[in-house]
Every structure is written in structure tokens, then in C-alpha cells.
C-alpha positions as CSV (number, residue, x, y, z in Angstrom):
1,M,26.2,-81.9,-43.2
2,R,23.7,-84.6,-42.2
3,T,21.3,-83.2,-44.9
4,G,23.9,-83.7,-47.7
5,R,24.8,-87.7,-46.5
6,P,21.6,-88.9,-48.1
7,I,22.1,-87.3,-51.4
8,I,26.0,-88.5,-51.2
9,M,24.8,-92.2,-50.7
10,K,22.0,-92.0,-53.4
11,F,24.6,-90.7,-55.8
12,R,27.0,-93.5,-55.0
13,T,24.1,-95.9,-55.4
14,R,23.3,-94.8,-58.8
15,V,26.8,-95.1,-59.8
16,V,27.1,-98.5,-58.5
17,V,23.9,-99.8,-60.1
18,L,25.2,-97.9,-63.6
19,V,28.5,-100.0,-63.2
20,V,27.0,-103.3,-62.7
21,V,24.3,-102.4,-65.7
22,I,27.6,-101.4,-67.9
23,F,29.0,-104.9,-66.7
24,V,26.3,-107.0,-67.4
25,I,25.8,-106.0,-71.1
26,S,29.5,-106.3,-71.8
27,A,29.4,-109.8,-70.9
28,V,26.7,-110.6,-72.9
29,C,28.4,-108.8,-75.8
30,F,31.6,-110.5,-75.0
31,I,29.5,-114.1,-75.6
32,S,27.3,-113.0,-78.7
33,E,28.7,-109.8,-80.3
34,P,31.8,-111.2,-82.2
35,W,30.6,-113.9,-84.0
36,L,26.9,-113.2,-84.6
37,G,27.1,-110.1,-87.2
38,P,28.4,-110.5,-90.9
39,L,31.5,-108.2,-91.5
40,D,32.9,-107.0,-94.8
41,E,34.5,-109.8,-97.2
42,E,38.2,-110.4,-97.6
43,L,37.7,-112.0,-100.9
44,S,35.2,-110.5,-103.3
45,A,33.4,-112.4,-105.5
46,D,31.7,-109.8,-107.8
47,Y,34.6,-108.7,-110.2
48,L,34.4,-112.6,-111.7
49,D,32.5,-113.8,-114.7
50,L,32.2,-117.5,-114.5
51,S,29.6,-119.8,-115.2
52,E,28.2,-123.0,-113.8
53,D,29.2,-126.6,-115.3
54,E,29.5,-129.7,-113.5
55,S,32.0,-132.4,-113.3
56,D,32.0,-135.8,-112.5
57,V,35.1,-137.1,-110.5
58,E,33.3,-140.1,-108.6
59,E,34.9,-143.0,-110.9
60,A,38.4,-141.2,-110.3
61,R,37.9,-140.7,-106.5
62,A,36.8,-144.4,-106.5
63,A,39.6,-145.7,-108.1
64,V,42.4,-144.0,-105.9
65,A,40.6,-143.3,-102.7
66,P,42.3,-145.6,-99.8
67,E,40.1,-147.6,-97.5
68,V,39.0,-146.1,-94.3
69,S,37.2,-147.4,-91.5
70,E,34.3,-145.7,-90.4
71,N,34.3,-147.5,-87.0
72,R,36.2,-145.1,-84.4
73,E,37.3,-148.5,-82.7
74,D,39.6,-148.9,-85.7
75,F,41.1,-145.9,-84.7
76,F,43.2,-147.8,-82.1
77,R,43.3,-151.1,-84.0
78,F,45.0,-149.6,-87.0
79,P,48.5,-151.0,-87.9
80,F,50.1,-147.9,-87.1
81,G,52.4,-149.2,-84.1
82,V,54.1,-151.4,-86.0
83,F,55.9,-149.3,-88.7
84,N,58.6,-150.1,-90.6
85,E,60.7,-148.2,-93.2
86,S,59.2,-150.1,-96.3
87,S,55.4,-149.4,-95.0
88,R,56.4,-146.0,-94.9
89,Q,57.5,-145.8,-98.4
90,K,54.6,-147.8,-99.5
91,R,52.6,-145.3,-97.7
92,I,54.6,-142.3,-99.3
93,E,54.4,-143.4,-102.7
94,Q,50.5,-143.7,-102.2
95,F,50.2,-140.5,-101.4
96,I,52.2,-139.0,-104.0
97,G,50.2,-141.3,-106.6
98,R,47.0,-139.8,-105.0
99,Y,48.0,-135.9,-104.7
100,D,51.0,-135.2,-107.1
101,V,49.1,-132.8,-109.7
102,D,49.6,-134.0,-113.4
103,W,51.4,-131.0,-115.1
104,N,51.2,-132.9,-118.3
105,F,47.3,-133.0,-118.8
106,E,46.2,-131.1,-121.5
107,P,42.8,-129.9,-122.3
108,L,40.4,-130.3,-125.5
109,P,41.1,-127.6,-127.7
110,G,38.9,-124.5,-126.9
111,T,38.0,-125.9,-123.2
112,D,37.3,-123.4,-120.9
113,L,39.4,-123.8,-117.7
114,W,38.3,-121.0,-116.1
115,K,34.6,-122.8,-116.2
116,I,36.0,-126.1,-115.0
117,A,37.2,-124.4,-111.9
118,S,34.3,-123.0,-111.3
119,S,32.1,-126.1,-111.5
120,W,34.2,-127.6,-108.8
121,V,32.8,-125.1,-106.1
122,T,30.0,-125.8,-104.0
123,P,28.9,-125.0,-100.6
124,E,30.9,-128.1,-99.4
125,Q,34.2,-127.7,-101.3
126,I,36.2,-125.0,-102.8
127,H,38.1,-127.8,-105.5
128,G,37.8,-131.3,-106.3
129,E,39.9,-133.9,-104.9
130,Y,40.9,-136.2,-107.8
131,V,40.3,-133.8,-111.0
132,P,43.0,-134.1,-113.9
133,E,42.5,-130.7,-114.8
134,L,44.1,-129.0,-112.1
135,G,47.4,-129.2,-113.5
136,A,46.2,-127.5,-116.4
137,V,44.1,-124.6,-114.2
138,L,47.5,-124.2,-112.1
139,S,49.3,-123.7,-115.2
140,A,47.2,-121.1,-116.5
141,M,47.1,-119.0,-113.4
142,S,51.1,-119.0,-113.6
143,S,51.5,-118.4,-117.0
144,G,48.5,-116.7,-118.2
145,P,48.5,-113.3,-120.0
146,I,47.4,-110.5,-117.3
147,I,44.7,-108.2,-119.1
148,K,44.6,-105.8,-116.3
149,A,45.8,-105.2,-112.6
150,D,44.4,-102.8,-109.9
151,V,44.8,-102.3,-105.7
152,M,42.8,-104.8,-103.9
153,T,41.9,-102.6,-100.8
154,K,40.3,-105.0,-98.5
155,G,42.4,-106.4,-95.9
156,S,45.3,-105.3,-94.1
157,Q,47.7,-106.9,-96.1
158,L,49.2,-105.7,-99.6
159,K,48.0,-107.5,-102.6
160,L,47.1,-106.8,-106.2
161,L,43.8,-107.9,-107.8
162,L,45.2,-109.3,-111.5
163,F,42.6,-110.4,-114.6
164,L,43.6,-113.2,-116.8
165,R,42.8,-113.8,-120.2
166,G,39.3,-115.0,-120.2
167,G,38.3,-112.3,-117.4
168,Q,39.7,-114.7,-114.4
169,G,40.0,-112.8,-111.4
170,V,43.0,-113.4,-109.3
171,L,44.8,-112.3,-105.9
172,F,48.4,-111.8,-106.2
173,K,50.6,-111.8,-102.8
174,P,54.1,-110.5,-103.4
175,R,57.0,-111.9,-101.8
176,W,58.4,-110.2,-98.6
177,Y,60.8,-112.5,-97.1
178,D,63.5,-114.9,-98.4
179,R,63.0,-118.8,-97.8
180,D,65.3,-119.2,-94.7
181,Y,64.2,-115.8,-93.0
182,I,62.7,-116.2,-89.4
183,V,59.8,-114.3,-88.3
184,E,60.7,-113.3,-84.4
185,G,58.4,-112.1,-81.9
186,K,54.5,-112.7,-81.7
187,P,53.3,-115.8,-83.8
188,Y,51.2,-113.4,-85.8
189,D,53.9,-110.8,-86.6
190,G,55.5,-110.0,-89.8
191,H,54.1,-109.9,-93.5
192,D,51.8,-112.5,-95.5
193,R,54.2,-115.4,-96.7
194,H,53.1,-116.0,-100.4
195,N,55.0,-119.2,-100.0
196,G,52.9,-120.1,-97.2
197,E,49.7,-119.8,-99.3
198,I,50.7,-122.1,-101.7
199,V,52.0,-124.6,-99.3
200,A,48.8,-124.3,-97.2
201,F,46.5,-124.9,-100.8
202,H,48.3,-128.4,-101.3
203,F,48.6,-129.7,-97.2
204,N,45.1,-129.2,-97.5
205,R,44.4,-131.0,-100.4
206,L,46.8,-133.9,-98.3
207,L,44.1,-133.8,-95.5
208,G,41.4,-133.7,-98.1
209,F,39.5,-130.6,-96.7
210,N,39.3,-128.9,-100.1
211,R,38.6,-125.8,-98.3
212,V,41.5,-123.9,-99.5
213,P,41.2,-121.6,-102.9
214,L,43.7,-122.8,-105.7
215,T,47.1,-121.4,-105.2
216,I,50.7,-121.5,-107.2
217,G,53.5,-119.6,-107.4
218,R,54.4,-116.9,-110.1
219,V,56.8,-114.4,-111.1
220,V,55.5,-111.5,-112.8
221,D,57.3,-108.6,-114.8
222,L,56.3,-105.3,-113.1
223,E,57.5,-103.1,-115.9
224,N,56.2,-105.3,-118.8
225,E,53.1,-107.3,-117.2
226,I,51.6,-105.2,-114.9
227,L,52.2,-101.4,-115.5
228,P,51.0,-101.5,-119.1
229,V,47.7,-102.7,-117.9
230,A,47.8,-101.2,-114.5
231,T,44.8,-98.7,-113.3
232,E,45.5,-95.3,-112.7
233,Q,45.0,-96.0,-108.8
234,L,47.9,-98.6,-109.0
235,K,50.2,-96.8,-111.0
236,A,50.5,-94.1,-108.6
237,T,51.7,-96.2,-106.2
238,F,55.0,-97.2,-108.1
239,F,58.1,-95.9,-107.7
240,K,61.7,-96.9,-108.0
241,N,64.1,-97.9,-105.0
242,G,67.8,-98.0,-107.1
243,S,67.1,-100.3,-109.8
244,N,64.3,-102.1,-108.4
245,T,60.4,-101.4,-109.3
246,C,58.3,-101.1,-106.3
247,F,55.0,-100.3,-105.4
248,Y,52.8,-99.9,-102.1
249,G,49.4,-100.4,-103.2
250,K,46.0,-99.9,-101.0
251,C,45.5,-101.8,-97.9
252,L,44.8,-100.9,-94.2
253,Y,49.1,-101.0,-93.7
254,C,49.4,-99.7,-97.2
255,K,50.2,-95.9,-96.8
256,D,53.5,-95.0,-98.8
257,K,56.8,-95.8,-100.0
258,S,58.1,-96.9,-96.4
259,T,55.3,-99.7,-96.7
260,G,55.9,-100.5,-100.3
261,V,57.5,-104.3,-101.8
262,C,60.1,-104.2,-104.0
263,A,61.1,-106.3,-107.2
264,N,64.5,-108.0,-107.9
265,G,64.8,-105.2,-110.8
266,T,61.6,-105.9,-112.3
267,R,60.8,-109.2,-111.5
268,M,58.7,-110.1,-108.5
269,E,57.7,-113.6,-107.5
270,G,54.6,-114.0,-105.4
271,A,51.4,-116.5,-104.9
272,V,48.6,-116.5,-107.2
273,I,45.2,-117.1,-105.6
274,L,42.0,-117.9,-107.8
275,G,38.9,-115.8,-107.0
276,L,35.7,-117.8,-106.3
277,P,32.7,-117.7,-109.0
278,P,30.3,-114.4,-108.7
279,R,27.3,-117.2,-108.1
280,F,28.7,-117.3,-104.7
281,M,28.6,-114.5,-102.2
282,F,30.3,-114.4,-98.5
283,I,29.5,-114.0,-95.1
284,K,32.2,-113.3,-92.5
285,Y,32.2,-113.7,-88.8
286,R,34.6,-113.2,-86.3
287,H,36.4,-116.2,-84.8
288,P,35.2,-117.4,-81.4
289,W,38.8,-118.3,-80.7
290,G,40.5,-115.4,-82.2
291,R,42.9,-113.2,-80.3
292,T,42.4,-109.6,-79.4
293,Y,45.6,-108.2,-80.8
294,R,46.0,-105.6,-77.6
295,E,48.3,-105.6,-75.3
296,G,47.6,-106.3,-72.2
297,H,44.4,-108.2,-72.9
298,T,43.5,-111.7,-73.4
299,A,40.4,-112.9,-74.7
300,R,38.4,-115.3,-72.4
301,W,39.2,-118.6,-74.3
302,E,43.1,-117.7,-73.4
303,H,42.4,-118.3,-69.9
304,G,41.5,-121.7,-69.9
305,D,38.3,-121.2,-69.3
306,E,36.7,-125.0,-69.1
307,N,33.0,-123.8,-69.9
308,Y,34.2,-121.7,-72.9
309,C,33.5,-124.4,-75.8
310,A,29.9,-125.4,-74.1
311,D,29.1,-121.6,-74.2
312,V,30.2,-121.1,-77.7
313,Q,27.8,-124.1,-78.6
314,K,24.9,-122.4,-77.2
315,L,24.8,-119.5,-79.7
316,S,22.8,-121.1,-83.1
317,L,25.7,-120.6,-85.4
318,F,28.0,-123.3,-83.6
319,G,25.1,-125.2,-81.9
320,S,24.5,-127.7,-84.9
321,G,25.8,-128.3,-88.1
322,R,29.4,-128.5,-89.2
323,L,31.0,-125.6,-88.4
324,L,32.6,-126.0,-85.0
325,L,34.1,-129.2,-86.6
326,D,35.3,-127.2,-89.4
327,I,36.7,-124.8,-87.0
328,I,38.6,-127.7,-85.3
329,D,39.8,-128.7,-88.4
330,A,41.2,-125.5,-89.3
331,C,43.0,-125.2,-85.8
332,V,44.7,-128.6,-86.3
333,F,45.8,-127.0,-89.8
334,D,46.8,-123.8,-88.5
335,Y,48.9,-125.2,-86.0
336,I,50.8,-127.7,-88.1
337,V,51.7,-124.6,-90.4
338,G,52.4,-122.3,-87.6
339,N,49.5,-119.9,-88.3
340,A,48.2,-117.7,-85.4
341,D,46.3,-115.4,-87.1
342,R,42.9,-116.4,-88.2
343,H,40.7,-113.8,-86.4
344,H,37.6,-114.4,-88.8
345,F,36.3,-116.8,-90.9
346,E,33.9,-116.9,-94.3
347,M,31.3,-119.1,-95.2
348,F,29.2,-119.1,-98.6
349,L,26.0,-116.8,-97.7
350,N,22.7,-118.1,-97.7
351,E,23.7,-121.6,-98.1
352,T,22.6,-124.8,-95.6
353,D,25.7,-125.9,-93.9
354,S,28.1,-124.4,-95.7
355,I,31.9,-125.2,-95.4
356,L,34.3,-122.8,-93.5
357,I,36.3,-121.2,-96.2
358,M,39.8,-121.2,-95.2
359,F,41.3,-117.9,-96.6
360,D,44.2,-116.2,-95.8
361,N,47.0,-118.6,-95.1
362,G,49.9,-116.1,-95.3
363,K,50.9,-115.7,-91.6
364,S,52.0,-119.6,-91.9
365,F,55.8,-120.5,-91.6
366,G,57.1,-117.6,-89.9
367,N,59.2,-119.3,-87.4
368,P,60.1,-123.1,-87.5
369,F,61.3,-123.5,-84.3
370,Q,58.4,-122.1,-82.4
371,D,55.3,-124.3,-81.7
372,E,52.3,-122.1,-80.9
373,E,50.1,-124.6,-79.0
374,S,47.4,-121.9,-78.3
375,I,46.2,-122.3,-81.9
376,L,45.1,-126.1,-80.8
377,A,42.7,-124.3,-78.0
378,P,39.6,-125.3,-80.3
379,L,40.6,-129.2,-80.0
380,K,41.8,-128.7,-76.4
381,Q,38.8,-127.1,-74.9
382,C,35.9,-129.0,-77.1
383,R,37.9,-132.2,-77.2
384,R,36.4,-133.6,-80.4
385,I,37.2,-133.6,-83.9
386,R,36.2,-135.5,-87.1
387,Y,37.0,-139.3,-87.2
388,S,38.1,-138.8,-90.5
389,T,40.6,-136.0,-89.8
390,A,42.1,-137.6,-86.9
391,H,42.5,-140.9,-89.2
392,N,44.4,-138.7,-92.2
393,L,46.9,-136.9,-89.6
394,R,48.1,-140.7,-88.6
395,L,48.1,-141.5,-92.3
396,L,50.7,-138.7,-92.6
397,R,52.4,-139.1,-89.3
398,H,56.2,-140.7,-89.2
399,G,57.8,-138.0,-91.6
400,V,55.5,-139.3,-94.3
401,L,53.7,-135.8,-94.5
402,S,57.1,-133.7,-95.3
403,K,58.2,-136.6,-98.0
404,V,54.8,-136.3,-99.6
405,L,54.5,-132.5,-99.6
406,G,58.0,-131.9,-100.5
407,D,57.3,-133.9,-103.5
408,V,54.2,-131.8,-104.4
409,L,55.8,-128.9,-104.1
410,S,59.1,-129.4,-105.9
411,R,57.2,-128.6,-109.3
412,D,55.7,-125.5,-108.1
413,P,57.2,-122.9,-110.4
414,L,58.8,-121.1,-107.4
415,A,60.4,-124.5,-105.6
416,P,61.7,-125.2,-103.2
417,L,58.8,-123.4,-101.4
418,L,60.2,-124.2,-97.7
419,T,63.3,-124.6,-96.1
420,S,64.5,-128.0,-94.2
421,P,63.2,-126.8,-90.4
422,H,60.0,-126.1,-92.0
423,F,59.4,-129.5,-93.0
424,L,60.4,-130.6,-89.8
425,A,58.3,-128.6,-87.8
426,M,55.4,-129.8,-89.5
427,D,56.3,-133.1,-88.8
428,R,56.9,-132.7,-85.3
429,R,53.7,-130.6,-85.1
430,L,51.5,-133.2,-86.6
431,E,53.0,-135.7,-84.3
432,Y,52.1,-133.9,-81.3
433,T,48.5,-133.5,-82.6
434,V,48.2,-137.0,-83.2
435,R,49.1,-138.1,-79.8
436,L,46.9,-135.5,-78.5
437,I,43.9,-136.9,-80.2
438,E,44.6,-140.2,-78.9
439,E,45.0,-139.3,-75.6
440,Y,41.8,-137.5,-75.4
441,A,40.0,-140.4,-77.6
442,E,41.2,-143.2,-75.1
443,A,39.8,-141.4,-72.1
444,D,36.4,-141.0,-73.7
445,P,35.9,-142.4,-77.5
446,D,33.3,-139.7,-78.2
447,V,35.7,-137.5,-78.9
448,L,36.0,-139.0,-82.4
449,V,33.0,-137.7,-84.4
450,E,31.6,-139.6,-87.0
451,V,30.3,-137.6,-89.8
452,P,30.6,-137.5,-93.4
453,V,32.7,-135.2,-94.8
454,S,32.2,-133.5,-98.5
């Protein structure tokens, strides 16, 4: 018996050492692995055929841009405290004047609108802020002839890859829910909301981000516009449900008829999202504040770790440049629209200090009565935000956001896009966010970071 005891103790010692080694390796991977390796792109650009062009909008920008102080101290001196209905209406009119789309703009004969839209894209922006051709480009996306339709296999959600006359590629995300449908359960549950993609594009414009691809509503006739130009791969997923035409496409969750979506007869509404030009490729990273999506498993940031943001900044990807501030911008944006599903993010490949491209906004506007504050974790844990973002948020408080956004959205082909509870929810969440920033900035003025935003 005694001769066997040392052997057992040695075995136990080796097991303990092995467990410790595995734990250390896991801990290192937890910090570094999720954000250092590129993953497959959600939107591919290799199917687009656009050339580069230049568009000078500085004169228009200067003509309509409001005065914004670069002094952080003015954040507290700005006269928001005394805010009456007259000043509120004036601000609403100013915002509508800046951001209402000119749907009557008529480009010169022979103008290549896809080339113009391509020229707007740089490593610092997806679209221009004040561009007269925006309405013409959106109209072409919403009504241009479809010359080819195919499946889009990338990603977990059902969507189509369409090609419009001129060779421009767009994504089509179909309607799943009525406007007043409330998605119960977890904040990331349910199918993508096509109207959320459209609203996100215009809300991103109001904040001056310019990081969301152009998006507009469109009604397509599946029998007359899609099937005649569909690939065999797409045609194979079409079926009938009574008098309604349906399809289930190809994606991670697209399996068979049980996962399909149906038109109202043959007509289906959806969001059309403009593809980006082929001169750019993308690199995809895991979001440092992403969720685990596993029952009973939570991410480190969800435990309220005070050192988490500091540890994120130790990684080269986040230690310098604009990325961390872009993530904080995105979390504020996502909180206001109710999108708790930004688990990855994309940037331009091989471009110095690229923006965080805000693809995939379909999980927004699920439940107007649920304010998911965990979305604000990057802001709460890092306690810093661009001065320009904080300033623009303050300009939109007191119900200005819902009034301006409601007016801008009212001319989308699928209007109305949101119900009143969703507009109220956006105002409520924006007000909460502004008060949170004010609280942080009063305690530490360095919370407001003065950096130029392209």
C-alpha cells in the first residue's frame, strides 16, 4: 500500500499542474483571441463593378453646418438648460433643413449614379454628409430594374443578393413582422427587422457618423421581378403557401420551407442596402463587448469588471487610433435603436485608422418598452466619448430626435417605418444617455475627447 501512495500523489500533482496550465492558456485566449483574428466578411464587395470618382461637397457642408464649439467647457455652458418650445421648433426646422433628402434632384443625362455613390466611400466614411445626389441614388436603389437575383449565403439571416441595372449590387432584407409587432424575450431575439435597417441609416446621418451603408425601402414582385432573373440556386428555394409566394434562400438559419418568408401575394417589401465598391475589402473582428449567446455563460465585461476597458486598450488594435471611440459611438447608437446584437465589427482592410463600418442593424426596434442598458457597457466601463458625439446627442434631446427623424423617414417608399412607441423609446434612451454623459463629464472633463471626426 505504501509503495502505491507516491505514485498516486505524483499523478495528482501532474493533474493539478495540467489544470493550471489549461486555465492560464484559456485566460490568455479570453483576452486576446476574440479580437485579433480576421473572420469572414458579412458583406462581400467582390461582386461590385464600380470605379472611383471624386465629389467636392465642402462648399455645401460649410453652408449648412452649425457652429460647434471645440471647447469641452462649452459642453456645460451651451444654453440647453433654458429650452422653450420656440427654440425647440427652430432646432427641428434646422435639422430637417440639413438632413431631409432631396427626392426631386435630377442628375444630368448620362450621370452614373453608382459611380457617384462609389466616390463617397473612403476609409473615413461610407457616404457624404451633404450630397445633393443622395435622393437620386436612393430612388435608383428603390426602383431600378433588377437584372439578376441570387442567394446570399454569408451570415445567419435570410437576405437576397440583387443586381440592378448598371451592375450595382445590393442586399435585400425581407419583411418578417408588422410594424407594431413586439419581439419578446432576449434583446437579440427574432428575425432582422428590415425597417430597422432603413431607420438606422438615417439616424446615423443625424449623428454625423456617416458609417452606415445607404439603405431604402422597396417593394418587389417575386413573380415578375425576382424569379425571371433568379439563379437556379435561388429558384430552388421558392415555394407557395396558399396564394402567397415564398422563399427560404441560403444562410446559417435558412433550412427549408419552415424557415421561409412569404410575400403578400407576390409582392414583398424589404430594405435595400447598397453594396460597397470593389476597391475596398474588409476585415472582421469579434467585438470586445460581444455576448456569448450561450445559456449560463456570460462574457467578462458582463461581470462589471472595472479593469476590463483598460485591458482592452492594452491590445494593439484598441490602444491607439479611432477604433475604441468608434465602438463607444456605436454602443450609444445601438442603445438608442435597441440593437443588442453587434457581436462583430468590420473595418476596411489595409487602411490606416479605418472607421468601424456599421453593417447589420436589423436587430433594432424589437421592443420599444425594453431599454437594454447593457448595450452601453463600452461607454460605462471606459467613461469616454467624442465631444462631437456628445454634442450632437444634446442637440437632439427634448423630442427633437423623434420629430426630425419622423419627418425624414416619412418620404421613404415604405413609410411609416416606426410606430409611436418606438419614437418615444428613442427619445427616452437618448435622454438617459445624455444625462449619463453629463454625469461622467462633470466628474471628469477628460471623459469628453476632442478629436476630429471625418
